[in-house]
N, C-alpha and C positions, 0 to 999 in steps of 0.2 A: 483392609479397605479394597473394595472392588474398583477396578479401573473402568472408565467410560468405554462402551462398546465401540466408539469411534477411535479409540487410541490405536487400534490395530488396523483401521480402515485404510484403504489405498485409494487415492484421489487421482483423477485423470482429467485433463482439459479436453473439451469436445466442442466443436463448432455446432451451433444450433441447427445448421442445415443438415447435420449428420444424425439428427434425431427426428424420426418421422414415424407416425402410427405406432407409438410406444416401442419403437425399436431404435437401436443405436449402432453406430459403427465408428470405431476409433481410427485415428490417423495412423499412418505407417509407423511413425516414430513412437507414438503412444502404445501401439500394438506391440512393437518390439520390446518396449520397456516391460509390458505386462508379461510377455512370453519368456524373454531371455533373462531379464533382471529379477523379476519377481517369481518366475517359474509358475505363472498362473495357469489355471486349467478350467475346463468347462464347469459350469454351475458355481463358480466363484462369485461372491457378491463384491461389487466395486461401486465407487461413487464418481459421478461425472460432474464437472464444473463447467458451466457455459460462459463464465466470465462476465455475465450480465446480471448476476444475482440469483441464479437458480442452481440448485444441486439436485442431481438425479441419483437415486439408489437403483442399481441395475444388476441383472444376472447375466453372466457370460454364457452364451449358448453355442457359439461356434468360433473357431479360431484356426488360423493358418499362419504361415511364417510372416505374412505381410498384413494381416488384418485380424481384428477381434470385433465380434458383434454379439448382440444379445437383446434382451427385453428390459424395458423400464418397469420398475416395480412401483416407485413413488417419486414425487418431487417435492422439494422444500424451497420456498422463496426466502431470500435474505439469509441463507444458510451461512453461519460463521461470521455474520456481520454485526457491527455495533448498532445500537439504537440511535446513535447520533452520527453526525458527519464531520470528520476532521480532514483538513487539507493541509499539505505541507508545501510551503514556498521557501526554497532553500538556495543559497548561493552555490554555484558550481564549485565542487571541491576537486582536489588533485587525486590522481591515481585511483586506487581501489576504494577510497573512502566514499566516493559517490555511489559505487556499486553497493556498498554496505548500507547506505541510506535507502536506496531503492528496495533492497531486501527487507530491511527492518520496518520501513514505512508500510510495506505490504502486510507484514505480520501484525502490526499495531492497528490495522484497519483503516489506513488513510485512503480516501476516496479519490482525491486529485493530487497529483505530484507535479509541482511547478519548479523546474530548474531555472534559476535566474542568473543572468550575467550582471553582476553588480560592479560598482566602481573599482573595488579591490579584488575582484575575482581573477584568479590566474588562468583558470580554464575558461574557454569560451564556447565549447560545443560538447556534445555527448554522442555516443554510439547508440542511437535510438533503438535499433533492432536488438542489440545486445541487452540493453536495459529492459526491453519488453520481455525478452526470454527470462530474465531474472525475476520479473514480476510474476510470470506464469509459474515458474518453478517454485517460488516462495509461496504463492497462493495454494499450490497443490500440497506443499509441505505442511501448511498450517490449516488447510481446509476452508478456504474462503471461496464463496461462490461469485463474488464480484472482484474483477481484476482492476486495480487502480488505473485511472487514466493518466498516462504519462504525456504531459503537454510538451510542445516544442519549446526550446530555449527562448526566453524573452528577456528584454532589458527590465530592470527593476522599475523604472519610471513607467514603462508601458503596462506592467503588471498592476502597479498601484492604481493607475488610471481606470483599469477595468474592475478592480475589486475593492476600491477604497470605501465603498458604502456597506461592505459586509463586516462581520465581527472579526477583527484582526488582533492578534496578540504578538508582540515582538519580544523575543528572548534577548535580554540585555542586562548586564551587571549594574547599570546605572539605576535600575529600578529599585524601589524600596518595598515592592509588593511581590508576594509569592503567587504561584498559580492558584492556590486554594483561596486566596483573598481576592482574586481577580475574576475567576471564571464563574459564570452563573450556572447553577445546577440544572436549569431547564433549557439550556442552550441546545440548539439542534444542528447548528452549522458554524464551524470555527476554522479560521485560517491561522496556522502557526508560521511565523516568519523567523528564519535563521540566517544570520549574516555569514560572511566569509571568515577565514582564519584571521585576517587582518582587521576585522571588525567592520561595521558599517562606516561609510564616510560621513563626515559632518553634514554634507548636503543631503544624504539619505535619511539621517536622523531628523533633520529639520523638516524634511518632506513628510515623514511619518507623523511627527508631532503636529503638523499643520492639519492632518486629518484625524487627530485624536486617537491614533492607534494606542492600545494599551501595552505598556511595557511590563514584563514579568522577570523576576530574578529567580534563577534556578539553584542558588546556593552561594556560599562564600568562597567558592573556588572557581577559577577561570577554566572553562571546559573547551575542548576542541569542538568544532562545529558539529561533527557527527555525534559526539557525546551529548551535546546540548539538544540536538534533535531527538535522540532516543530518550533522554531524560524527560523532555517536554511531552512527548507522545505518551510515555508510560504514565506520568503523573496525571495528565488530562484524562486518559482512559480510566484511571482509577477513580477520579473524582466524578466523572459523568456516568459510569456504569451503574 
């Protein structure tokens, strides 16, 4: 079986301002990665991701210790993106678990990532710049042209007030319905809500019920929050693709 020609492709993030007149210039850090880590050379074909939904196929024409530049060959909109829009609203988790969620959400094609301070959340803040770097690194790894929007930490009540009229699904063991029974195949925009390790508070459950948020059950085992998020993202992508 032949592998995809993109299996061996190298992806780099690039600011749109560094692409002009069908030419590009990589940042110092991306140039260093190309030269020192990948042992890149002139005439190599690389892919540039602008983070806004466009991927550029390009050829390296010149390089030095601090820069790599070249010509754009072609561009592709929505490269590596889903045909539907999923967003993840998740309670802040402890330690490395939140970093894992940021990484995997990027890989699964999440468009908006909402970190939420819920009643039973232990963590109350995030290192925004570190998480942003994880998003870019993960997008380059999987070849996504759009980098998920990492929103500022919000309280759950404030988030619900803003997004209560959208299509929302809550992952919770109390539900008798699976994802397959709940998700409409033609849906174009969906918010997945994941609670903290200690579960949603009764107040939060009542609030979501008051807005008729749909509850879905991920199986007969109780999952950690990060496992529930990954399971939900995977299953929803499989249903909607």
